[in-house]
N, C-alpha and C positions, 0 to 999 in steps of 0.2 A: 754869484748865483748861476747854477747850471743852465745851459742853453737847452731848450726843448727842441724836439724834431721840427715842430711848426716854425720855431725861430730860425733853425738852420735852413730850412727850405726858403723861408722869407728872405734871408740874407743872400742865399744863392740866386734868387730871382732878381734882387737888386744888382748883384754883380753881373748877372746875365744881361740885364738891360744896359749896364755901363759898357760891356764888351761888345754887344751886338750893334748898338746905335751907330758908332762910327763906320762899321763895316757895311751896314745897310745903306747908310747915306752915301758912302763911297760907290757902292754898286749902282744905286739909282742915278747918281750924278754921271757915272761913266756911260750910262745908257741914254739918259734924258737931258744931260747938261743942266741948264738953268731952269728947266721945267721939272726937275726931280721932285720937289715938294708937291707940286700940283698933281703929277702922275701918281705919286704914292698915296695921296688922299683918295684918289678914285677907287682904290681897292678896298677902302674902309667905308665908303659911302658917307652917311651923315653921322658917323660916330662922334658923339660929343666929347669923348675922352681926348681927342686930338685937336679939338677946335682951338685955334689961336696959338698952337704950339708948333715949334719947328720940329723937324724929323728927329733930331737928337734928343728932344725933350719928351718924346712919346714914352708911355709906360711899357713894361715888358709884354703885357697882353696884346697891345696894339702892334708892337714890333713883330711878335711871333705870328700874329694873324696876317700881317703884311707879307712876311716871308712865305707863309703857306699859300696865300692867294696869288702872289706874283711869282711863284717858284719857276714855272716854265719860261716866263718872259724875262726874268731877271737873274735868279740865283742858280738855275741849273747850269749856268756857264762856269761857275766857280766851285759849286758843291755837288755832291753825289746823292744817290738815293738813301744812303745810310743817314746822311745829315737831314734829309727831308723827314725821315721817320723820327729823328730826334726832335725836330720842330713840332710835329704833331703830338708827340709824347709830352713834351714840355708844356704845351698848351693845356693838356689835361692836368699835369701836376700844378700848374699855376692856378687853374680853376679850383682845384681841390684845396689849395692853400688859401685862396681868396675867400672861400666859403667856410673857412675855419674847420675843415674836416680833420680828424686825427690822422697822424702819420706814424706808422710803425717804424722801427729802425730799418727794416728792409725797404720800406717805401721811401724813406728819407735817403737811404743810401742810393737807391736807384735814381731818384730825382737829382741828387748831387752829381752822380756819375754822368747822367745824360747832359746836365748843364756844362760840366767840365769838358765833355767830349765835343759839344757844339762850339764852345769857346775856343778849344784847341784847334778845331777845324778852320776857324777864322783868324787864327793867330792872335787872339785877344790875351793880354797879360793877366786878366782876371782868372784865367783857367787855373793858374797855380794856387790861388787862394781857395778856390772851390775844391780843388783836389786835396788841399790841406785839410779842409773841413771834412771831406769824405773819409780821409784816412784817420782823422781824430775820432770820428763817429765809429769807425770799425774797431779802433782800439778800445773805446769805451764798451762797445758791444761784447768784444772778446773778454774784457775784464769781468763784465757782469755774468757771462756764461761760466767763467772759471769759478767765481764765487758761488754760483748756483750749484755747480758740480761738487764743490767742496762741502757744501752743506748736505747734499745728498749722501756723500760718502762719509759723513761724520768727521770732516776735517782733513781727510786724506784722499787724494785722487787715485792712489794705487795701494790696494790691500791684498790683491790676489796672490796666493802662494805659487811658486814656480814648481812645476812637476819635474821629476827626474833630475837629470844632470844639467838641464838647460838653465843658464844663468839669466837673471832678469836683465832686460835690455838696458836698464839704467846703470848696470854694473859694467856693461860692455862699451857703451858710448855715452858721453856726457853732453847733454844739450847745451847750446849756447846760453849764457846767462840770461839774455833777453827772453828766450823761449821758456827757460826753467822758471823764471820769476813772473811770467805772464805779461812782460812789458813788450813783447814782440809786436812790431808794427810792419804790416805787409808793405807799406810805402817805402820802408828803408831797404827793401830787397828788390826794388824796381830801378834798374839802372837808368840814369839820366845824364847823358853826355854833356848837355848844355849846362846843367847844374854843376857838374864837376869842373867844367871849363871856367865857370864863374867863381870857383873856389868854395862852393857850397855843398851841402849834403852830408850824409853820414860818413865817418872815416872809412867804412868798408869800401866805399867807392871813391872817395876824395883823396885818401892817402895812398900813394903808390905801394908802400910797404904792406899796409893792411890789405890792399886789393889783391896783391899777389899771394899773400899769406892765406887768403880765403878762396883763391881761385885754383881749381884743378885744371891743369893744362892738358886738354885733350890733344889728340894727334893733329886734328884740323887747326885748332887754335895755335898749337906749337908751330905748325908749318907756316901759318900766317905771320907769326912773329919772326920766324927765321927769314922768310922772304922780305919782310919789312926791314930787318936789320941789314940784310945784304944790299938791298936797293939803296938805302940811305947811306951806306958805306961805300957805294960805288963798286960793289962786287956782284952785280947781277940782280936778279929779282924782278918781279913785274912792276912796272911803273904805275899801273892803274888796276885796282882790284875791286870787283863788284861783289858785295856780300849778298847772297840770296838765301834767306831762311824764312820759315813760317813765323807767324807772330809768336814771340816768346822763344824763338830759336837761338838766341844768343848773339844777334847782330850787334846790338849796342854794347854788350859785354865785350865782344871782340874788339870793337873800336876803342873801348876804354883800355883794354890791354895794350894796344899799340900806343895810345896816348900816354900811359904811365911808363911804358918801356923806355920812352924817350923824354922822360920828365927831368932828367939830369941827376936822378938818384943813382948811386953806385949800383951796378948790376949785382954785386955781392950781397946787397941788402934786400934784393927782390927774390923771393922764393921761386925756385924753378927756372930762373933766367940763366943761371950758369949752364944748364943743359942746352938751352936755346943757343947760347953763344958758342958752345962746343960744337954743336951740329952745324952752325953757320961758319965755323972756322975762324972765329973772332975772339978777342980777349977783352975788348972795350967797345963802347958804343959812341958814335959821333954826337956832337952837339947839334941838335935839330930844332928848328922853329916849328911850332905847332899851330895849326889853324883849325878851328871847329865851326862848322856851319850846320845849324839844325833848323830845317825849314819851318817847323811849326812853332818856333820860338822867335822867328824874325818876321816882322810884318812888311809885306811889299808896298803897303800904302802909307806907312808912317816912317819917315826918315829918323835916324837915331843920331843924337849928339853925343860924341865920345868925350871922355874926361879932358882931353886936350883941345876941345872945341871943334874938332872935325865933325862935319855932318855927313853921314853915310846913308845912301839911298838904295844901293843895289848889292847883290851878293858879291860881285867882283870888287866893289868898294870895300865891303866888309873883309873880304879875303886880303886885299892889299893892306888895309889898316892893321889887321892882325899880324901880317908878315913883318911890317916895318914902320908902323905908326904913320905920322904925318908925311914923312919923306916918301914912303912907298905909296901912300894914298895919292900924293901929288901926281904920280905917274898916270893914274887912271881918273883923276878928278873930272876931266872933261867928259869922259865916257860915263862916269857915275852921274853927273848932272844931266846929261842928255839921255841916259838910260840906253846907251848903245854898247855893243860888244867891244871889249878892249882889244881884241885881236892879238897881234904878236906881242903886245905889251905884257901879256901874261907870261910868255916865254922869258922875256927880259927880267921880269920880277922874280921868277923862279930861279933863274941863273944867279941873280944878284943876292937873293936872300936864302938860297938853298944851302945845305939840304933842308927840305921842309916836308912835314907830314900834314896833309890836308884831309880832314875827316868830314864827310858830308852825310848827313842823315835827314830823312824826311824831305828830300828835294821835291818829290811829287806833290806833297802837301803844300809846299810853297808855290810851285808852278801853277797848280790848278786854280789859284786865286787870281792869277793874272788874266788880262783880257787880250783880245786879238790886236787891239790898237794900243799904242804906247801912252795911255792916259794915267798910268800910275808911276810913282817915283821909281819903282823897281824895274820898269820897262814892260815889254809885251811878252806874251806867251812864247812866240817864236824866237825872241831874243835869248830866252833861256836855253833853247836847244843850240843856238849858235855859240853861246858862251860855254856850254858843256863840251862842245866839240873843240873849241879853242883851248879850253883848260886841259882836256885829256891829251890832245896833241902836243901841247907844251910840256906836259909831264913826261912824255915819251922821249923828248929830245935830250 
């Protein structure tokens, strides 16, 4: 049975509750310790919906109201004004859903998008599922519009004759099969570095050969790849590169290009890479260890248990584990458990496990969830700056 927009928004609200509850509880406990539950209830007065329930059991309406009412005192430390606007908007969507008001596809899309954005801001894993629902809704909406246009045109979208000598565009360029068939999904054209790192996502981004086959190497992207190849081959190049672009400017795509360049696939199989090697004065690429850290995919409040049993709490713990598994992590285990900067150990790790490519995205999104005091497994806000300095200095040596 097809899911209605009302059902979609309802499911998104349930996922929103699951994702927000641990974050809200964590922020209140960081500020009020054992009095967290008591202080939280003060913001809701005599609301019977939360009577006899722990903070994690509150419904989404109560959680959103709590965030709104306590924003300045509690949540403004970790989130910004954009997230506050999302909280207010989601309160409106939740009320509309609770009163069984109809949702147009545009309204449902907006509600799902806002829920996904807020969940992403607090590094909640439920963001991926809500995003998936949003993209599925967009696909269905697109399919419906295509069918409608076909009916209007009597079964054909293109009937106009071409004047003069100008050829029809469809004879000059062939659309990708997904576009031509109406199966195009916008989600598949949004680069996701973490998803690729996990071996997931569409071939266009996950498969090195497909990625380079579909990527036009601009001069700036080519220069980035040349510098990366030189640096990791010990032939010069900058040790630390900060990519600065506007939203949608290709930052993640550029990092994916570096990631796939050193995937171990023969350069001869990667379109355009032969020119990169020629300009770099190289014929082969070195074997490189790759590390991917994406701030809005790693929670600073929830340690992660790896397949080998290693429990990772911090970014430097994650970096070490990706570099060399248990053995490398053992070098920073103490600093990971105490959430203290590993210092010169970073240099030792990079020397032992190099050459290595470390790609970091959305670091600010990660750091802004930290507190001034070291009350989270990931450490304090200030420790992130110290670690950033230690890492960049180690990379230069």
